[in-house]
N, C-alpha and C positions, 0 to 999 in steps of 0.2 A: 319290319309291315311294308316297306317304302321296295327294299330287295325285292321281297313276293311279287309285288302288283309289279315289279320290271322285267321279272323275269318271264312270271305269264305270256307279259303282254310281247316278249322279245322271243318267245317259244311260238306263240300264238301267230306272232308274224313270218316266220321262217316257216311255218307249217303251212301257209296260207300260200306260200310262196313253194314250195314244194309240190302241193296239191293242186298247183293251180293251171298244170297243160298233166296233169294225170289222176284224172278220177279212178282210182280203181278204188274196192271196197276196203281194204290194209289200210291204204293212203285219206279212206274217208275212216276209220277206226282210231288213228292218230292223231288226226284233229281233234276226235269230239275227246278222245283221252286228255289230249291238252288242253281242253275247253275246261272241262272238270275242271284240272288242275289250277286252272287260274282262274275257278267261279268260286271253287273252296275258300282260294286263298282271299278272294274280295271278301268273300261271305262271312270267312273264320267263324267263331261261336256263336253266329248273335241268336240263335235259336237258343243257346244254352244260359248265355246271359242276358235275353235281353230285359225279364224282370229288373235288372237293375237301373236299365233307363226309362222305365215305364215307372218305376217309382217316384223317376225326377218328374215325370213325363204327368202325372196324377196333380203332384201336388203343386207343379206351375199351371195347367191348364187355366183356371178361372182368371191369372190374372192378364193369360192371353187371351181369352176371351173377354176381358176389359180393353184392353188396347185394341183387339178384333173390328170388334162393337163402336167401344167408345170414342175414338180419333176420328171416323167417320161421320161420323157422326157432330161430332165437334165442328167437321167442316163441313157440313150440309149445312148445320145451325149459322156460320160465317158465312154463307152464300145466299141465301133465302136471306137474313139482315141487310150482312154489307154489302154484297157480291162480290162478281170478279172488279179488277179493276182494269181499264182500256185504257191503249192506246192508240194513238197515230202510226199504222206503219206504211204510210207513203214519206215522204220526198226524204231526207240523209240515212242512206243503212249502214251502219254499221257492223266489220267484220269482227266474229266472235269466234266461230271454232272452224278452222278449216278442217280438209276429207276425213283427214289422218283423226282429228278428234272427235269426228261424227263417229270416224267408223269401230273406234275406238268404242266410246258411250257406248254406243248401241249392243254392242255386242256383249259390253259388262253387262249392261240394265239387261240383255235377257236372258243370259247364266242368274243374275245375280236375282231377279225376280223368280226365276224356276225354283232360285234355292227357298223364298219368301214361301212361295204359295205348296212348293212341296214339301215343307218343313212343318207347316200348316196346315196340312193332309196329316202327317205324318203324327203329328203332337193331336189332332181330334179323329184319329184310326178309326173309331168306333164311332164316328157318325159318320162319316163314310163309308160302315159297314168292312172295312179290313183288310183281310185276302186279297185279294190278287192287283188291286189296285194299288195299293196302299203298298206294297210293294215294290210293283210297279215305280209309283212314283218314289218311294228308295230307291232306287239304281236310277232313274230323273237326279233327282236329291246330289247323289255321287257324283255323274257325269257330267252336271250343272255347277258341281264343288273343282272340278278340274279345269273346267271350262272358266269361268270366274278368276282362278288362281295366276293362268297363263295373261288374258286382257288386265287384269287391276295394276301389274305390276307397271306397264308403259301408261297405263292413265293417274297411276300414282307420281312417279318421274314426270312426267306433262304439265300435271298441275300443281303440282310439289312447291311450287315458287308465287304464284298468284292464293294459295290456300291458306299462305303464313297469314295468324293474327297482326292483325293494325288497333291501335289504340281508335278509332272509329268504332270499332267492333263492337266496343261496352257501349256505345248510343245505342245505334240500331239492336240490342238485344231490349234496351231498355223501353224502346218503345214500340218493340215485334216488331219492326223494321217496316214500320206502317201501314198495315192489314189493319190494324183495327177502324181504320178512317174511310170514308169515306173520296177526301179531300187528295188533291197531286199537290204535296211537296216534297221539294227534293231529299231523300234518304242517304244517310251519308253508309256511303258503301262502298269499293273499293269494288274490281272487275267482276269481283265473285264477292256476296252479300253473308254477311257472318252466321246466318242459318244456313243458307247452301256451303262456307266453312264445317260447320258443324259434323253434318251429313258426309263431306268428299274423309273429312278422318276417321269418322264413324265409320264409311262404308269401303274404306279403304284397310286401313290398321286394325278393326274390329270383325269387317270382315278375312282379313290374315290371320288373327285369331283362331276366328268360328273355323276354318278352312285347317287348322292348327287341331283345337279341341274334336273336332269333328273326324276326321280320318281318326282318330286313338279310336273316338267312340264307336264306330263305324267298327273294327278290326278287332276293337276287343286287344291291344296288344301295349299289355302295360298293366301293373299293376291295381290290385283293387282300387287302393287308397289315390291313387292317381287319376284311375275313372268314374272316382267316385265327382273329385272333384274338379273333372275336365268337364264332366256331364256336369253339373252345376252351371258352371262359370259362360259355359255353352246356352243354357237354359236363358239366365237372368242378361246374358247379351241379349243371346236374340230377341229379350223383348222389346229392348233401348232400339233395337235394326227395322223389329217390324212397328213398331209406333212412328221412326223415324222415314218406312217405307212410304209407308203412307201419308206422311206428312209432304214428301218429296211428289210424291204423285200430282196432288192437291195443287201446291205450290205450283208447278211445271204447268200441267195442263190444263185447269180451272182457273187460281187463282186472277193469273196474269192469262185477260184475256189473248192467244193469237201466241202466245210466247213459247209453246210445243215446236212451233214451226221455224226456230231459231236453231234448234239442234236438228232441222229436215235443213235446211239451206245455208246456215251459217252464220247468218247475219241478224242483227238485231235493230230496231229502230233507233234512230235517235231522241225521240223524243219518249221513249224506253228510258234509255236507259241515262238520258238526261234526268232524272224523275227516282229512278229504283238501284245504279248507281253513278251520285253522281261525284262520288269523286275521280272514280276512274274516267268518268264523261272530263273534266276540271280539268285532267290528266291529257285527258285527246288534246283538248284546245290548249291549250298551251304551247303542247309540243306540235299543233297545225302552224 
């Protein structure tokens, strides 16, 4: 599988180099032949084996529909009844994310978001009329997988230490991070709370597993039994990823007013950190 892809890429790069300064008809024909060879290696036997994937997609559609509608609906109710948490962004500012962390995060977020949305379009292809649009989304899905695969490694290594479980994470889950209360009370959490940690492990390790199974599903380059298993696992894990993806968007962009700016500027206010990350704030004060 990988050999075909990389050989195809090497051939294309070589062909582009050969024809960069020689736009002759034979050179163009050669490049076209190389492209079709690469295209066939990527597409594989999709047209022949697609019914296998569609079989699982059909069975999982109601569950995905429930997640796509249900999760945002729950958060809408939360916003209307409880509302976002508000903190002062004046005064002391605490550096949370350096430049490298922000760049890696936004690149990973871009590719991950494309994977989620194009994946949903592929699942609900009939709603979008199928055809060229869904086919295009399938190619975007593949390209995004490569992009996420590159960015997820440094992101995993960068945040691994801070994402390890801590005893107070249990209490965070028991009170649901304090998000069901309008009162501002110190929440037991380190630099990252238990919900962020859960998302980190699902997005990195779970995302890695999705990449692994996804490439086999895409190329159909394994036994029928293994393909069925990978497709089932891909679809099941995808449900959890979509649910927590919407959760992450709500928590980072809406549930905490102004929280999105921390991933843009790199800083969080001391007021926010002292409440939502009280254990980390205490640790900082002891060092000061």
